C-alpha positions as CSV (number, residue, x, y, z in Angstrom):
1,X,85.7,88.7,96.5
2,X,88.6,86.7,98.1
3,X,88.8,84.8,94.8
4,X,90.0,87.9,93.1
5,X,92.8,88.4,95.6
6,X,93.8,84.7,95.2
7,X,94.0,85.2,91.4
8,X,96.0,88.4,91.7
9,X,98.3,86.6,94.2
10,X,98.8,83.8,91.7
11,X,99.6,86.3,88.9
12,X,96.4,85.4,87.0
13,X,95.5,89.0,86.1
14,X,93.1,88.3,83.3
15,X,91.1,85.9,85.3
16,X,91.0,88.3,88.2
17,X,89.7,91.1,86.0
18,X,87.0,88.8,84.6
19,X,85.9,87.7,88.0
20,X,85.9,91.2,89.4
21,X,83.9,92.5,86.4
22,X,81.4,89.7,86.9
23,X,81.0,90.7,90.6
24,X,80.7,94.3,89.7
25,X,78.0,93.7,87.0
26,X,76.1,91.4,89.4
27,X,76.3,94.1,92.1
28,X,75.0,96.7,89.7
29,X,72.1,94.5,88.7
30,X,71.3,93.8,92.3
31,X,71.4,97.5,93.3
32,X,69.6,99.1,90.4
33,X,67.3,96.7,88.7
34,X,66.3,93.8,90.9
35,X,64.8,95.8,93.7
36,X,62.4,97.3,91.2
37,X,61.5,93.9,89.8
38,X,61.3,91.6,92.8
39,X,61.6,93.9,95.8
40,X,64.4,94.7,98.3
41,X,64.1,91.6,100.5
42,X,64.1,89.1,97.6
43,X,67.0,91.0,96.1
44,X,69.0,90.4,99.3
45,X,68.3,86.7,99.2
46,X,69.3,86.6,95.5
47,X,72.4,88.5,96.3
48,X,73.5,86.0,99.0
49,X,72.7,83.0,96.8
50,X,74.5,84.3,93.8
51,X,77.6,85.3,95.8
52,X,77.8,81.8,97.5
53,X,77.3,80.1,94.2
54,X,80.0,82.2,92.5
55,X,82.5,81.7,95.3
56,X,81.9,77.9,95.2
57,X,82.5,77.9,91.4
58,X,85.6,80.0,91.8
59,X,86.8,77.7,94.6
60,X,86.4,74.6,92.4
61,X,87.7,76.1,89.2
62,X,90.6,78.2,90.7
63,X,93.2,75.4,90.9
64,X,92.2,74.0,87.5
65,X,92.6,77.4,85.9
66,X,96.0,77.8,87.6
67,X,97.3,74.4,86.5
68,X,96.1,75.0,82.9
69,X,97.8,78.4,82.8
70,X,101.0,76.9,84.2
71,X,100.9,74.1,81.5
72,X,100.4,76.7,78.7
73,X,103.2,78.9,80.1
74,X,105.6,75.9,80.3
75,X,104.7,74.8,76.7
76,X,105.3,78.3,75.4
77,X,108.7,78.5,77.2
78,X,109.8,75.1,75.9
79,X,109.0,76.4,72.3
80,X,110.7,79.7,72.9
81,X,113.9,78.7,74.7
82,X,115.8,75.6,73.6
83,X,118.0,75.3,76.7
84,X,116.8,74.1,80.0
85,X,118.6,76.9,82.0
86,X,116.9,79.6,79.9
87,X,113.6,77.9,80.5
88,X,114.2,77.7,84.2
89,X,115.3,81.3,84.4
90,X,112.3,82.6,82.5
91,X,109.8,80.5,84.5
92,X,111.3,81.7,87.8
93,X,110.6,85.3,86.7
94,X,107.1,84.6,85.3
95,X,106.0,82.1,87.9
96,X,105.5,82.3,91.6
97,X,103.3,84.6,93.5
98,X,103.1,88.3,94.4
99,X,101.3,90.3,97.0
100,X,101.7,93.6,95.1
101,X,98.4,93.7,93.1
102,X,96.3,92.0,95.8
103,X,97.6,94.6,98.2
104,X,96.8,97.5,95.8
105,X,93.3,96.2,95.3
106,X,92.8,95.9,99.0
107,X,93.9,99.5,99.5
108,X,91.6,100.7,96.7
109,X,88.6,98.8,98.3
110,X,89.4,100.2,101.8
111,X,89.7,103.8,100.4
112,X,86.5,103.4,98.4
113,X,84.6,102.1,101.5
114,X,86.0,104.9,103.6
115,X,84.9,107.6,101.1
116,X,81.4,106.2,100.6
């Protein structure tokens, strides 16, 4: 789950949505279907293994995805703005990090846990 926060912090919103969706779908499968098929104890083991594998993959791929996105953004900016100062100004606005969406997601999760 921390991978989602990192992607939001890095302004990689699409990637965060895809990862969160994958975790959500995986969680639904584990809660509703797997216990009926393989039993509760085996479902817990599968859950731990899948979560660890997903977090390792996210860890290895995160920086690569970030660098590739940065390169694509820079290429688009170079095509869109002919002057270096315009490019620099635009990249300063688009780049960087933000805690806003990661904080919002954290609050949503805390509220959801508190209400459940």
